[in-house]
C-alpha positions in Angstrom: 11.1 -25.5 -6.3 7.3 -25.2 -6.2 5.1 -27.9 -4.8 1.4 -28.4 -5.1 -0.4 -27.0 -2.0 -2.3 -29.6 -0.1 -5.4 -29.2 2.0 -4.9 -27.3 5.2 -4.0 -29.8 8.0 -3.1 -27.1 10.5 -5.7 -24.5 9.5 -8.8 -24.3 11.6 -7.1 -26.0 14.5 -7.1 -22.7 16.4 -8.9 -21.9 19.5 -8.6 -18.6 21.4 -8.7 -18.1 25.1 -6.7 -17.4 28.2 -6.2 -18.8 31.6 -6.1 -16.9 35.0 -2.7 -15.9 36.3 -0.6 -18.5 38.1 -1.2 -18.7 41.8 2.5 -19.2 42.3 3.6 -15.7 41.3 6.8 -14.9 43.1 7.0 -11.6 45.0 9.8 -9.4 46.2 10.1 -6.3 48.3 11.1 -3.2 46.4 13.8 -1.0 47.8 13.1 2.8 47.9 16.5 3.8 46.6 18.9 3.0 43.8 22.6 2.6 44.2 25.2 1.2 41.9 28.6 0.1 43.2 31.7 -1.3 41.5 34.1 -3.7 43.1 37.3 -5.1 41.6 37.6 -8.9 41.7 40.7 -10.4 43.2 42.6 -13.0 41.2 44.0 -16.3 42.7 47.1 -14.4 43.9 45.1 -11.8 45.7 45.8 -9.1 43.3 42.9 -7.0 42.0 41.9 -7.9 38.4 40.4 -5.6 35.8 37.1 -7.5 36.0 34.5 -5.5 37.8 31.2 -6.3 39.5 28.6 -3.5 39.2 25.8 -4.0 41.7 22.4 -2.3 41.1 19.7 -1.8 43.7 16.0 -1.3 42.9 14.7 2.3 42.8 13.9 5.2 40.5 17.4 5.3 38.9 17.7 1.6 38.2 16.9 2.0 34.5 19.6 4.6 33.9 22.2 2.8 36.0 21.6 -0.6 34.5 21.8 0.7 30.9 25.0 2.7 31.8 26.5 -0.4 33.2 25.8 -2.3 30.0 27.1 0.5 27.8 30.3 1.0 29.9 31.0 -2.7 30.6 34.3 -4.2 29.7 35.0 -7.9 28.9 34.8 -10.0 32.0 32.5 -7.6 33.9 29.6 -8.8 36.1 26.4 -6.8 36.4 24.6 -7.9 39.5 21.0 -7.0 40.3 20.2 -7.0 44.0 17.2 -8.8 45.6 13.9 -6.9 44.9 11.7 -5.7 42.1 13.1 -3.4 39.4 10.7 -1.2 37.4 11.9 -0.5 33.9 10.4 1.7 31.2 12.6 0.7 28.3 14.7 -2.1 26.8 18.0 -3.0 28.4 20.5 -3.7 25.6 24.1 -5.0 25.3 25.7 -4.6 21.9 29.2 -5.8 20.9 30.8 -6.1 24.4 31.7 -9.8 24.9 32.3 -11.8 28.1 29.6 -10.2 30.2 27.6 -11.8 33.0 24.2 -10.5 34.1 22.9 -12.0 37.3 20.4 -11.7 40.1 20.0 -13.2 43.5 17.5 -15.9 42.3 14.6 -16.2 40.0 12.2 -15.7 43.0 14.2 -12.9 44.5 15.3 -10.6 41.6 12.4 -9.4 39.4 12.9 -7.2 36.4 9.5 -5.8 35.6 8.8 -4.2 32.2 5.1 -3.4 32.7 5.8 0.3 32.4 7.8 0.1 29.2 7.1 3.2 27.0 5.9 3.0 23.5 8.8 3.4 21.1 11.4 2.3 23.7 12.0 -1.1 22.2 9.7 -3.9 23.2 12.1 -6.5 24.4 13.1 -6.7 28.0 16.7 -7.6 27.3 18.3 -7.3 23.9 21.7 -8.9 23.6 24.1 -9.0 20.7 27.4 -10.2 22.2 29.5 -13.3 22.5 30.3 -15.4 25.7 27.3 -13.9 27.5 25.8 -15.4 30.7 22.5 -14.5 32.3 21.3 -16.2 35.5 19.2 -16.1 38.6 16.5 -13.6 37.9 13.0 -13.2 36.5 11.9 -11.0 33.6 8.2 -10.2 33.4 5.6 -8.3 31.4 7.7 -7.1 28.5 5.6 -5.9 25.6 7.8 -7.9 23.2 10.2 -10.7 23.8 11.5 -11.1 27.3 15.1 -12.0 26.4 16.3 -11.8 22.8 19.9 -12.9 21.8 20.9 -12.3 18.3 24.0 -13.2 16.4 25.7 -14.3 19.6 28.2 -17.1 20.2 28.6 -19.1 23.4 25.6 -17.9 25.4 24.2 -19.4 28.7 20.8 -18.7 30.1 20.5 -20.3 33.5 17.9 -20.2 36.2 15.9 -17.5 34.5 12.1 -17.1 34.6 10.1 -15.3 31.9 6.4 -14.7 32.2 3.5 -12.4 31.9 1.5 -11.9 35.1 -1.8 -11.4 33.4 -1.8 -15.0 32.3 -2.0 -16.3 28.7 -3.0 -13.5 26.3 -2.4 -12.7 22.7 -1.2 -9.3 23.7 1.7 -10.8 25.6 5.2 -10.8 24.1 5.9 -13.5 21.5 8.9 -15.2 23.1 10.2 -15.7 26.6 13.7 -16.9 25.9 14.6 -16.2 22.3 18.1 -16.9 20.8 18.2 -16.4 17.1 21.0 -16.6 14.5 23.3 -17.8 17.4 25.9 -20.5 17.9 26.5 -22.7 21.0 23.6 -21.8 23.2 22.8 -23.4 26.5 19.4 -22.9 28.2 19.0 -24.7 31.5 17.0 -24.7 34.7 14.7 -22.0 33.3 10.9 -21.4 33.6 8.9 -19.9 30.7 5.2 -19.1 31.0 2.4 -17.3 29.1 4.3 -16.4 25.9 2.0 -15.8 22.9 4.3 -17.7 20.6 6.9 -19.8 22.4 8.2 -19.9 25.9 11.6 -21.1 24.9 12.5 -20.6 21.2 15.7 -21.5 19.5 15.8 -20.2 15.9 18.3 -20.4 13.1 21.0 -21.4 15.5 23.9 -23.8 15.2 24.3 -26.1 18.2 22.0 -25.6 21.1 21.3 -27.5 24.3 17.9 -27.0 26.1 17.7 -29.0 29.3 16.1 -29.1 32.8 13.5 -26.4 32.0 9.8 -26.0 32.6 7.5 -24.5 29.9 3.9 -23.9 30.9 0.9 -22.0 29.6 2.5 -20.9 26.4 1.3 -21.4 22.9 4.4 -23.5 22.2 6.3 -24.6 25.2 9.6 -25.2 23.6 10.3 -24.6 19.9 13.4 -25.5 17.9 13.1 -23.8 14.5 15.5 -24.0 11.5 18.3 -25.0 13.8 21.3 -27.3 13.0 22.2 -29.4 16.0 20.0 -29.4 19.1 19.7 -31.5 22.2 16.4 -31.1 24.0 16.2 -33.2 27.1 14.9 -33.5 30.7 12.4 -30.7 30.2 8.7 -30.5 31.4 6.3 -29.1 28.8 2.8 -29.0 30.2 -0.5 -27.0 29.8 0.7 -25.4 26.6 -1.1 -25.5 23.3 1.8 -27.5 21.9 4.4 -29.0 24.2 7.6 -29.2 22.0 7.8 -28.2 18.3 10.6 -29.0 16.0 10.0 -26.9 12.8 11.7 -25.8 9.6 10.1 -22.9 7.8 10.7 -21.3 4.4 12.2 -17.9 3.7 14.7 -17.8 6.5 18.5 -17.3 6.5 19.3 -20.8 7.8 17.2 -22.8 5.4 16.6 -26.3 6.8 16.8 -27.5 10.4 18.4 -30.9 11.1 20.0 -33.1 13.7 17.7 -32.7 16.7 17.5 -35.1 19.6 14.4 -34.9 21.8 14.8 -37.2 24.8 14.0 -37.8 28.5 11.3 -35.1 28.4 7.8 -35.1 29.8 5.2 -33.7 27.5 1.9 -33.9 29.3 -1.6 -32.4 29.1 -0.7 -29.7 26.5 -4.4 -28.8 25.9 -4.4 -25.0 26.4 -6.5 -23.0 24.0 -4.3 -21.3 21.3 -3.9 -17.6 22.0 -1.3 -16.8 19.4 -1.6 -13.6 17.4 -3.4 -14.2 14.1 -1.0 -15.0 11.2 1.7 -16.4 13.4 2.8 -19.9 12.4 2.0 -21.3 15.9 -1.6 -20.0 15.5 -2.1 -23.1 13.4 -1.0 -25.5 16.1 -4.0 -27.3 17.5 -4.6 -27.4 21.2 -3.7 -30.9 22.5 -0.4 -31.3 20.7 2.4 -33.0 22.6 5.2 -33.1 20.1 5.1 -31.8 16.5 7.8 -32.3 13.9 7.3 -30.3 10.8 9.7 -30.4 7.8 12.8 -31.0 10.0 15.3 -33.7 9.0 17.2 -36.1 11.2 15.1 -35.9 14.4 15.6 -38.6 17.0 12.8 -38.9 19.7 13.4 -41.3 22.5 12.9 -42.1 26.2 10.2 -39.4 26.5 6.9 -39.6 28.5 4.1 -38.2 26.2 0.5 -38.3 27.3 -2.7 -36.6 27.9 -2.5 -34.5 24.8 -6.0 -34.5 23.4 -5.3 -34.0 19.7 -2.2 -36.0 19.2 0.7 -37.1 21.4 3.0 -36.8 18.5 2.6 -35.5 14.9 5.0 -35.6 12.0 4.0 -33.5 9.0 5.2 -31.7 5.9 5.1 -28.0 5.6 2.8 -28.6 2.6 0.1 -29.7 5.0 -0.2 -26.2 6.3 -1.5 -25.0 2.9 0.8 -22.0 3.1 2.4 -21.0 -0.2 6.2 -20.4 -0.4 8.8 -19.6 -3.0 12.1 -20.6 -1.6 14.1 -23.0 -3.9 16.5 -24.0 -1.2 13.8 -25.0 1.3 12.9 -28.6 1.8 9.3 -29.0 3.1 9.4 -32.7 4.0 10.4 -34.3 7.3 13.0 -36.9 6.6 15.1 -39.2 8.7 12.8 -39.3 11.7 13.4 -42.0 14.3 10.9 -42.3 17.2 11.8 -45.1 19.6 11.6 -46.2 23.2 9.0 -43.7 24.4 6.1 -44.1 26.7 2.8 -42.9 25.2 -0.5 -42.7 27.1 -4.1 -41.2 27.0 -3.8 -39.1 23.8 -6.2 -38.2 21.0 -9.3 -38.3 23.1 -10.7 -35.0 21.6 -8.7 -34.1 18.4 -9.2 -30.5 17.4 -9.5 -28.5 14.2 -9.8 -29.7 10.6 -7.5 -32.7 11.2 -9.7 -33.8 14.1 -12.8 -33.5 11.9 -11.3 -35.5 9.1 -10.3 -38.2 11.5 -13.6 -38.3 13.5 -15.6 -38.5 10.3 -13.7 -41.6 9.1 -12.6 -43.4 12.2 -13.2 -44.1 15.8 -11.6 -42.1 18.7 -9.1 -41.9 20.2 -6.8 -40.7 17.4 -3.6 -42.8 17.6 -0.6 -41.6 19.6 1.5 -40.9 16.5 0.0 -39.1 13.5 1.8 -38.9 10.2 0.4 -36.9 7.3 1.8 -39.2 4.6 3.1 -36.4 2.4 6.5 -37.4 0.9 8.8 -36.1 -1.8 7.5 -37.9 -4.8 10.5 -37.2 -7.0 12.8 -39.1 -4.5 10.8 -42.3 -4.2 12.5 -45.6 -4.8 10.1 -48.4 -5.6 7.3 -46.3 -4.2 9.0 -45.4 -0.9 11.4 -42.7 0.3 15.1 -43.7 0.5 16.0 -45.7 3.6 17.7 -42.7 5.3 14.7 -40.4 4.6 11.9 -42.5 6.1 10.0 -42.2 9.3 10.8 -45.1 11.7 8.7 -45.9 14.8 9.9 -48.8 17.0 9.7 -50.1 20.5 7.2 -47.6 21.9 5.2 -50.1 24.0 1.5 -50.1 23.1 1.7 -46.9 21.1 -0.5 -46.7 18.0 0.0 -44.8 14.7 -2.0 -43.5 11.8 -0.8 -42.4 8.3 -3.5 -40.0 7.1 -2.5 -40.3 3.5 -3.3 -36.6 2.9 -1.7 -36.6 -0.5 -4.5 -38.8 -1.8 -7.1 -36.6 0.0 -5.7 -33.6 -1.7 -6.2 -35.3 -5.0 -9.9 -35.6 -4.2 -9.9 -39.2 -3.0 -11.8 -40.2 0.2 -9.7 -40.5 3.4 -8.0 -43.9 3.6 -6.0 -44.1 6.8 -3.4 -46.8 7.6 -2.7 -47.9 11.1 -0.1 -50.4 10.1 2.8 -50.0 12.5 4.9 -52.5 10.5 5.1 -49.9 7.7 7.4 -47.9 10.0 9.5 -50.7 11.3 13.3 -50.3 11.3 15.8 -47.9 12.8 18.3 -45.2 12.0 21.8 -44.7 13.5 21.6 -42.8 16.8 22.4 -39.1 16.4 25.6 -37.8 18.0 25.2 -35.7 21.1 25.6 -31.9 20.7 28.8 -30.7 22.2 30.4 -27.2 22.5 32.3 -25.0 24.8 29.9 -23.3 27.2 30.2 -19.7 28.1 32.1 -19.5 31.4 33.8 -17.2 33.8 
């Protein structure tokens, strides 16, 4: 179905820039030699099992030995990187071998460095296409492309992993730090993601994901859930990104419409970093100063979060139509529906709203811009007595002193002057709580 294109809400929100590298960069001593050893693992009866642990030390042969270990691995094997810094010149890949664990000695002790990656040797640091995969306790840095990409994998765990680019935020950095796409049953926990030119932690076109206890900082998007069915995002810190947490549905993808996402017990503070995304990327339209943005996703419950210090808007709920980007995907639904925002703590947002939306608001109203910004674009064909059906509305309740504005952009697109509504009562009500996401985690 085609929809009229509205004025560009997200366009012109872009700022470019980069920050200096973090002062907390972990370091590790590099060994001068490379050795790989294999040990059988004893079962509970003391008998050797067929599962092997292959241990790899830093040194000039680490690339070859690591890739050989991945190619020759058998289900149940553990590939263990020793303490130190490993210099790699190509992508490490695992394809079609299930039940593999890749681990280091700690994210501040085992460093996989891809600064020397050759042109034409991939781009990702790690590229995984396998089920029941675990990666834990190491850092991946300076990959030309994505640091870790998992594709078409079921039951994957990413735990205590850091991804970052040591030169600081830069549009030349890889797009994604941690990047599962077209997966099922993904757990990402206790990770750190910094300086990605798109998203530090990105879950795309995935069924069932849990993202918890992570820190995302100095990325364009800290954490992004895109076209995903069933996600719990909780107890994360998103700070000093352009946008803290994004929950998006975009057209033209295999999994058409994201739904059923719970965002709770997170801290989204001071996400005011200049946008350094590559031109043309969807996140290039995210304005600096965005705490949480929900775009075109359905059934999103946002509760018990601390959201503050985000200078454009602490929380925004918009239609894809407000991006002014054309699309031709009859199965795509561009409207956010069934959004329930409740029991959050909002503070100190909207002091300096950026981009075209900031200009529209400043020209018509006094600052600060309210905590919650709704574009007011709804599916006209589905209206009942002038309103969306009850289960498709946006509800905002019990958020303390939080304020709201409905920008009424559909009227603006029709050539009418801006007429904002700050009536919180128009969003009164509630939806049934979404069920927690549950699945069997990858385990050994």
